[in-house]
C-alpha positions in Angstrom: -145.6 -240.4 6.0 -142.2 -242.0 6.7 -142.7 -244.3 9.8 -139.0 -243.9 10.7 -139.3 -240.1 10.9 -142.1 -240.8 13.4 -140.0 -243.1 15.3 -137.4 -240.3 15.4 -139.8 -237.8 16.8 -140.9 -240.3 19.4 -137.3 -240.9 20.4 -136.4 -237.2 20.7 -139.4 -236.8 23.2 -138.6 -239.9 25.1 -134.9 -239.3 25.3 -135.5 -235.5 26.3 -133.7 -233.8 23.6 -131.9 -234.0 20.1 -128.5 -234.8 21.4 -129.5 -237.9 23.5 -131.8 -239.2 20.9 -129.0 -238.9 18.3 -126.7 -240.9 20.6 -129.3 -243.5 21.1 -130.0 -244.0 17.4 -126.4 -243.6 16.3 -127.1 -240.5 14.3 -125.4 -237.0 14.1 -127.4 -234.5 16.1 -127.4 -232.1 13.0 -129.1 -234.9 11.0 -131.8 -235.5 13.8 -132.4 -231.7 14.0 -132.9 -231.5 10.2 -135.4 -234.3 10.3 -137.4 -232.9 13.1 -137.4 -229.4 11.2 -138.6 -231.2 8.2 -141.4 -232.8 10.2 -142.4 -229.5 11.5 -142.5 -228.1 8.1 -144.6 -230.8 6.8 -147.2 -230.2 9.6 -146.8 -226.5 9.2 -146.6 -226.3 13.2 -143.9 -226.1 15.8 -143.9 -229.6 17.6 -141.1 -229.1 20.1 -139.8 -226.5 22.3 -136.7 -226.5 24.2 -136.5 -225.9 28.0 -133.7 -225.2 30.2 -133.2 -228.8 30.9 -135.2 -230.8 28.4 -137.3 -230.8 25.2 -140.8 -230.5 25.7 -143.8 -230.9 23.2 -146.2 -228.1 22.0 -149.9 -228.9 22.1 -149.4 -229.9 18.5 -146.5 -232.0 19.2 -148.3 -233.6 22.0 -151.3 -234.6 19.7 -148.8 -236.0 17.3 -147.0 -238.1 20.0 -150.3 -239.6 21.0 -151.1 -240.6 17.6 -147.4 -241.7 16.7 -147.2 -244.2 19.8 -150.3 -246.1 18.6 -149.3 -245.9 14.9 -145.9 -247.4 15.6 -147.5 -250.2 17.6 -149.8 -250.7 14.7 -147.2 -250.6 12.2 -145.2 -253.3 14.0 -148.4 -255.5 14.2 -149.2 -255.3 10.5 -145.6 -255.9 9.5 -145.6 -258.9 11.7 -148.9 -260.1 10.3 -147.8 -259.9 6.8 -144.5 -261.4 7.8 -146.3 -264.4 9.4 -148.2 -264.9 6.0 -144.9 -265.2 4.4 -143.8 -267.8 7.2 -141.3 -265.1 8.9 -141.2 -262.5 11.6 -139.0 -259.4 11.5 -138.2 -256.4 13.5 -136.6 -255.4 16.9 -137.4 -256.9 20.3 -135.9 -255.1 23.3 -135.2 -257.2 26.3 -134.7 -256.2 29.9 -132.9 -258.4 32.4 -130.7 -258.2 35.3 -126.8 -258.7 35.5 -127.0 -262.4 36.8 -129.4 -263.7 34.1 -127.6 -261.7 31.4 -124.3 -263.7 32.3 -125.6 -267.0 33.7 -128.3 -268.3 31.2 -129.6 -265.9 28.7 -126.5 -265.7 26.1 -127.1 -269.3 24.8 -130.9 -268.8 24.7 -130.7 -265.7 22.7 -127.9 -267.1 20.5 -130.2 -270.0 19.6 -133.2 -267.8 18.8 -131.4 -265.5 16.4 -130.3 -268.6 14.5 -133.8 -269.8 14.3 -135.3 -266.3 13.5 -132.6 -264.4 11.4 -135.0 -261.5 10.6 -135.4 -260.6 14.2 -133.1 -258.3 16.0 -132.7 -258.4 19.8 -131.3 -255.6 22.0 -130.7 -256.2 25.7 -130.7 -253.8 28.5 -129.4 -254.6 32.0 -131.5 -253.4 34.9 -131.9 -254.4 38.4 -135.5 -254.1 38.2 -136.2 -255.1 34.5 -140.0 -255.0 34.7 -139.9 -251.2 35.2 -138.5 -250.9 31.7 -141.7 -252.2 30.3 -143.2 -248.6 30.4 -142.1 -248.1 26.7 -138.2 -248.7 26.9 -138.5 -252.5 26.4 -140.8 -255.2 25.1 -140.0 -258.1 27.3 -138.6 -258.3 30.8 -137.0 -261.4 32.4 -138.1 -260.7 35.9 -136.8 -262.5 39.1 -138.4 -261.6 42.5 -141.8 -260.4 43.6 -145.1 -260.8 41.8 -145.1 -258.1 39.2 -147.6 -255.4 38.7 -151.0 -256.5 37.7 -150.9 -254.4 34.3 -148.1 -256.7 33.0 -148.7 -259.7 31.1 -146.7 -262.8 31.4 -145.9 -266.1 32.9 -144.4 -267.5 36.1 -141.6 -270.1 35.1 -140.6 -271.3 38.4 -140.4 -270.3 42.2 -137.2 -270.3 43.8 -135.5 -270.1 47.2 -133.4 -267.3 48.8 -131.0 -268.5 51.3 -129.5 -266.6 54.4 -125.8 -267.0 54.0 -122.4 -265.6 55.5 -118.8 -266.6 55.1 -116.9 -268.7 57.7 -114.7 -265.7 58.3 -117.6 -263.4 59.1 -119.1 -265.9 61.5 -115.8 -266.6 63.3 -115.3 -262.9 63.7 -118.9 -261.8 64.5 -120.4 -265.0 65.9 -123.2 -267.2 64.4 -126.6 -265.8 65.2 -128.8 -268.5 67.0 -132.2 -266.8 66.3 -133.6 -264.5 63.7 -133.8 -261.6 66.2 -130.2 -261.7 66.6 -129.8 -260.8 63.0 -130.7 -257.2 64.0 -127.3 -256.9 65.6 -125.2 -258.4 62.7 -124.2 -256.6 59.4 -126.7 -257.5 56.7 -126.0 -257.0 53.1 -129.3 -255.7 51.6 -130.6 -254.9 48.0 -131.3 -251.3 47.8 -134.3 -251.6 45.5 -135.9 -255.0 46.4 -135.3 -255.4 50.2 -133.5 -252.4 51.7 -134.5 -252.6 55.4 -136.8 -255.5 56.0 -136.6 -259.2 55.4 -139.8 -261.3 55.8 -139.6 -265.1 56.6 -142.1 -268.0 56.9 -141.8 -270.4 59.7 -142.6 -274.1 59.9 -146.2 -273.2 60.8 -146.4 -270.8 57.7 -146.5 -267.9 60.1 -145.1 -264.7 58.7 -142.1 -263.2 60.6 -141.0 -259.7 59.6 -137.5 -258.6 60.5 -135.9 -255.0 60.5 -132.4 -255.4 59.6 -129.4 -253.1 60.0 -127.3 -252.6 56.8 -124.0 -250.9 56.6 -123.4 -252.2 53.2 -126.0 -252.3 50.4 -126.1 -252.6 46.6 -128.6 -252.8 43.6 -126.6 -255.7 42.3 -127.3 -259.3 43.5 -124.0 -260.5 42.2 -122.2 -257.6 44.1 -124.0 -258.7 47.2 -122.8 -262.3 46.6 -119.1 -261.0 46.4 -119.5 -258.9 49.4 -120.8 -262.0 51.4 -118.0 -264.3 50.0 -115.6 -261.3 51.3 -116.8 -261.6 54.9 -118.8 -258.3 54.8 -121.9 -259.7 56.2 -125.0 -261.8 56.1 -126.8 -261.8 52.8 -130.2 -263.1 51.5 -129.5 -264.5 48.0 -131.1 -266.9 45.5 -130.2 -270.6 45.6 -128.9 -270.3 42.2 -126.3 -267.7 43.3 -125.1 -269.4 46.4 -125.5 -273.1 45.7 -121.9 -273.8 44.6 -120.4 -271.5 47.3 -122.4 -273.4 50.0 -121.5 -276.8 48.5 -117.8 -275.9 48.6 -117.8 -274.2 52.0 -117.2 -270.7 51.0 -120.6 -269.7 52.5 -122.6 -271.2 55.3 -126.3 -271.3 55.2 -128.3 -270.0 58.2 -131.8 -270.8 59.5 -132.7 -273.4 57.0 -135.9 -273.9 58.8 -137.3 -270.5 57.8 -138.5 -269.6 54.2 -137.5 -266.4 52.7 -140.8 -264.7 51.4 -142.2 -261.3 50.6 -144.5 -259.1 52.8 -147.6 -260.8 51.2 -146.1 -264.3 51.8 -145.2 -265.0 48.3 -141.9 -266.7 47.5 -139.7 -265.1 44.9 -140.2 -266.4 41.3 -138.8 -266.2 37.8 -141.2 -264.5 35.2 -141.1 -263.6 31.5 -143.2 -260.4 31.1 -144.7 -258.3 28.3 -146.3 -254.9 28.6 -149.4 -255.9 26.3 -151.7 -258.7 26.1 -151.4 -259.1 22.4 -147.8 -258.3 21.6 -146.5 -258.6 18.1 -145.3 -261.9 16.6 -141.7 -261.3 17.1 -142.1 -260.6 20.7 -144.5 -263.7 21.3 -141.9 -265.8 19.4 -139.0 -264.7 21.6 -141.2 -264.9 24.8 -142.1 -268.5 24.2 -138.6 -269.4 23.4 -137.1 -267.9 26.4 -139.8 -269.6 28.6 -139.2 -272.9 27.1 -135.4 -272.7 27.4 -135.6 -271.5 31.0 -137.6 -274.6 31.9 -134.9 -276.7 30.3 -132.3 -274.9 32.2 -134.1 -275.2 35.5 -134.6 -279.0 34.9 -130.9 -279.4 34.1 -129.8 -277.5 37.2 -132.2 -279.7 39.3 -130.6 -283.1 38.5 
């Protein structure tokens, strides 16, 4: 059976219809429809049924889908294994990352990798919660923030600090808070996915301090929150990498340096390279190792 036809069938189910699958695969809807019809003819059974809003599988289609997902994974593994015997890895790796990483440090890392591995293709997706795309949409995630789900496999590259910052213009207009509790009367700029309504801190005695904050402006982009803070819209809690230069040149002022920003379980944010499975294909392992190694080099260079 044609493995590409099986991939096409899975794409139609995952995308919710022939038209969206055709757009994703850059094929014409009529061609996708004909191939699905050919697959149904080969099995002698209807595999898909169109509902008012999406495409659903019949019982026969559900059985094929269950088999197809495992077969596609097995196909990738055997292809990688044979490629490794020949001294090369091939295929597509789908990488999820956030907007900051996609601009700040991943481009040179990925550019170097494709030079080293010309038979591997990389497709990058931008998401504010990249680890969530490891449910089948992506193979690797460059995740920054709280500890990922236990089901995911990966490595912690480094811990980092989130700093509480505001512009001099905002502090001149609204006053500088003297205690953490005073933040409740200030305009706080919050991340709608990661920290929408509560911030947690650790004091000098490692005591956890929760704080419910008031947010008139929020966003699901850390880089937009940075720009809002620079514009004087409020107080933000952002990674050191994002705000370091702005603090150094005076565009932002750091507040409450004596408190450490943490999550509800007391963990600090960290950078992770994650995969969905313990034994990913060779091409995914190669890229994960390369990204992890180069991120450490990047970190060391920034620390000097």
